[in-house]
C-alpha positions in Angstrom: 0.0 0.0 0.0 2.9 2.3 0.9 4.5 1.7 -2.5 1.3 2.5 -4.3 1.0 5.8 -2.4 4.7 6.7 -3.3 3.9 6.0 -7.1 0.9 8.2 -7.0 2.7 11.1 -5.4 5.5 10.6 -7.9 3.2 10.7 -10.8 1.2 13.8 -9.5 4.6 15.5 -9.1 5.7 14.8 -12.7 2.2 15.9 -14.0 2.7 19.4 -12.4 6.2 19.6 -13.5 5.1 18.9 -17.1 2.5 21.5 -16.9 4.3 24.4 -15.1 8.0 23.5 -16.4 10.9 22.5 -14.2 13.2 25.0 -12.7 16.2 22.7 -12.9 15.4 21.4 -16.4 14.1 24.1 -18.9 11.3 22.8 -21.0 11.8 22.5 -24.7 10.4 25.6 -26.3 8.9 23.6 -29.1 6.9 21.6 -26.6 5.7 24.4 -24.4 5.0 27.3 -26.8 1.2 27.5 -27.2 0.0 27.5 -30.8 -0.7 30.9 -32.2 -4.4 31.2 -32.3 -4.3 33.8 -35.1 -2.0 32.0 -37.4 -5.0 30.3 -39.2 -6.7 33.7 -39.8 -3.3 35.2 -41.0 -2.7 32.4 -43.5 -6.2 32.7 -44.8 -5.8 36.4 -45.2 -2.5 35.8 -47.1 -4.1 33.3 -49.4 -7.4 35.1 -50.0 -6.3 38.7 -50.2 -2.7 38.5 -51.4 -1.9 35.4 -53.3 -5.2 35.2 -55.1 -4.9 38.9 -56.1 -1.5 38.5 -57.6 1.1 39.1 -54.8 4.0 36.6 -55.7 7.1 37.6 -53.8 7.5 34.9 -51.2 9.6 37.0 -48.9 6.7 39.5 -48.8 4.1 36.8 -48.3 6.0 35.3 -45.4 6.3 38.7 -43.7 2.5 38.8 -43.8 2.2 35.4 -42.5 4.3 36.2 -39.4 3.4 39.9 -38.5 0.5 39.9 -36.1 -1.8 42.7 -37.6 -4.2 42.4 -34.7 -1.5 43.9 -32.5 -1.6 47.1 -34.6 -5.3 47.9 -34.3 -7.4 49.0 -31.4 -8.9 46.2 -29.3 -12.6 47.0 -30.2 -11.7 46.4 -33.9 -9.4 43.3 -33.7 -12.2 41.1 -35.1 -11.4 42.8 -38.4 -7.6 42.6 -38.1 -7.3 39.9 -40.7 -9.8 41.2 -43.2 -8.7 43.4 -46.3 -10.2 46.6 -44.8 -9.2 50.1 -43.8 -9.7 50.3 -40.1 -9.7 53.4 -37.9 -6.8 53.8 -35.4 -7.8 57.2 -33.9 -6.7 60.7 -34.7 -8.7 60.5 -38.0 -6.2 58.0 -39.3 -6.5 54.3 -40.6 -4.5 51.2 -41.0 -4.1 50.5 -44.7 -5.9 47.5 -46.2 -3.6 44.5 -46.3 -3.6 44.2 -50.1 -2.6 47.7 -50.6 0.4 47.3 -47.9 1.4 44.1 -49.8 1.1 45.8 -53.3 3.3 48.8 -52.3 5.8 46.6 -50.4 6.2 44.1 -53.3 6.5 47.0 -55.9 9.3 48.6 -53.6 11.3 45.4 -54.2 12.8 45.4 -50.7 16.3 43.9 -50.2 17.9 42.6 -47.0 20.6 45.4 -47.2 18.1 48.3 -47.7 17.5 51.2 -45.4 13.9 52.5 -45.9 12.3 55.7 -44.9 8.6 55.7 -44.2 6.3 58.7 -44.2 3.5 58.2 -41.6 4.1 55.4 -39.1 0.3 55.3 -38.3 -0.5 51.9 -36.7 3.2 50.7 -37.3 2.1 47.8 -39.3 3.8 48.8 -42.7 7.0 49.4 -40.8 6.7 46.0 -39.0 6.1 44.2 -42.5 9.2 46.2 -43.9 11.3 45.3 -40.8 11.1 41.6 -41.8 12.4 42.3 -45.3 15.2 45.1 -44.9 18.0 46.0 -42.8 16.5 49.2 -41.1 13.3 51.1 -41.3 13.1 54.8 -40.3 9.5 56.0 -39.7 8.0 59.3 -38.7 4.5 60.0 -37.5 3.1 63.4 -37.1 0.4 62.4 -34.7 2.0 62.0 -31.3 -0.6 59.4 -29.8 -0.2 57.3 -32.8 3.6 57.6 -33.0 4.0 56.6 -29.3 1.5 53.7 -29.5 3.2 52.3 -32.6 6.6 52.6 -31.1 5.4 50.7 -28.0 3.9 47.8 -30.2 7.0 47.6 -32.3 9.1 47.4 -29.2 6.8 44.7 -27.5 7.2 42.6 -30.6 11.1 43.2 -30.6 11.2 44.6 -34.2 14.5 46.3 -33.2 15.4 47.5 -36.7 12.5 49.9 -36.8 13.5 53.3 -35.8 10.6 55.7 -35.2 9.9 59.2 -34.0 7.2 61.9 -33.8 7.4 64.8 -36.2 6.6 65.9 -39.7 7.6 63.3 -42.2 8.2 66.1 -44.7 11.6 66.9 -43.5 12.9 63.2 -43.7 15.6 61.8 -41.5 18.7 63.6 -42.6 21.2 62.0 -40.3 20.2 58.5 -41.4 20.1 59.3 -45.2 20.7 58.4 -47.9 17.9 55.8 -48.1 17.6 52.9 -50.6 13.9 53.4 -50.6 11.1 55.8 -49.5 7.5 54.8 -48.9 4.5 56.9 -48.1 1.4 55.7 -46.1 -0.3 59.0 -46.7 -1.1 61.0 -49.8 0.6 64.4 -50.3 -0.3 66.3 -53.5 3.3 66.8 -54.5 6.5 64.8 -53.6 8.3 66.6 -50.8 11.6 67.8 -52.2 13.7 66.9 -49.0 12.8 63.2 -49.6 14.1 63.4 -53.1 17.4 64.6 -51.8 17.5 62.0 -49.1 16.9 59.2 -51.5 20.1 57.7 -53.0 21.0 57.7 -56.7 19.0 54.7 -58.1 16.7 54.5 -55.2 13.0 53.9 -55.4 10.1 55.8 -54.1 6.5 54.6 -53.9 3.8 57.2 -53.1 0.1 57.9 -53.4 -0.4 61.3 -54.9 -3.4 63.5 -55.4 -6.1 65.4 -53.5 -8.5 63.7 -51.0 -10.6 61.8 -53.5 -8.5 61.8 -56.7 -5.2 59.8 -56.0 -3.0 57.1 -57.6 0.0 55.2 -56.5 3.2 56.1 -58.3 6.6 54.4 -58.5 9.7 56.7 -59.0 13.4 56.0 -59.4 16.0 58.6 -58.7 18.3 59.3 -61.8 20.8 62.0 -62.1 19.8 63.6 -58.9 16.0 63.8 -59.6 13.1 61.6 -59.9 12.2 60.1 -63.2 8.9 60.6 -64.9 7.5 57.8 -62.8 5.0 55.0 -63.4 1.3 55.5 -62.5 0.3 52.0 -60.9 -3.3 52.2 -59.8 -6.0 54.5 -58.3 -6.1 54.4 -54.5 -7.4 56.3 -51.5 -5.1 57.3 -48.6 -5.5 59.7 -45.9 -4.0 63.1 -46.9 -0.5 64.0 -45.8 -0.8 66.7 -43.2 1.9 69.3 -41.9 4.0 71.2 -44.4 2.8 69.1 -47.4 -0.8 70.1 -46.7 0.1 73.8 -46.1 2.0 74.0 -49.4 -0.8 72.3 -51.3 -3.3 74.9 -50.0 -0.9 77.7 -50.9 -0.6 76.3 -54.4 -4.4 76.2 -54.8 -4.7 79.8 -53.6 -2.2 80.9 -56.1 -4.1 79.1 -58.9 -7.2 80.9 -57.9 -5.6 84.3 -57.8 -2.2 84.4 -59.5 -1.4 87.9 -58.3 -1.3 86.8 -54.7 
């Protein structure tokens, strides 16, 4: 009877150790890591909204399979995180639909050695995707609450090659330039000149251009110190770029109405 009781106690001890992990013998991570409950939704998103719509770059697709988009939206909208939707994130801003993020990322042709500048951190999702594909991402957000929240999420996820700060993206990040690529997640009406200057020769820029309801995505390459004629890729609808870009656009419209001003 004593031996049966000893066996029972030993079995119970082993069961508890297997559940909680042993202090003396670290558990195998492959055995104790809980399955990611959002992985299925992410894979479905990639197949339905990216692969079936023509995104082919496997590096890009794998980035979308691994980056947890639900971490970049507000808790009350997480049920929509893996849909191809523009979702409000506060401050009148949105997280870009997944297909648009994938399309612009693939078009940029990111390389593992690239340094990329992003105008408009927003939720931080585009920066997170790029961080899986390039050496460094430098991202600026004009809305302080968004910039601080995105930085916190990126830090929690240990995306340490994303460098972010709050400010007007128009000015770029001169001390980190030149950049191999520049990407916009907001739409100015004209390309900010400082970002042309901070793009390296041969570098690529992808940007939505236009007024609030008449925009298109363009791809430019820098040649002989200036942007080429560019390629108009597709119609789009991004939030307008604010700050200096918005002020300059308003000034240009005023001049067009009254050239003598």
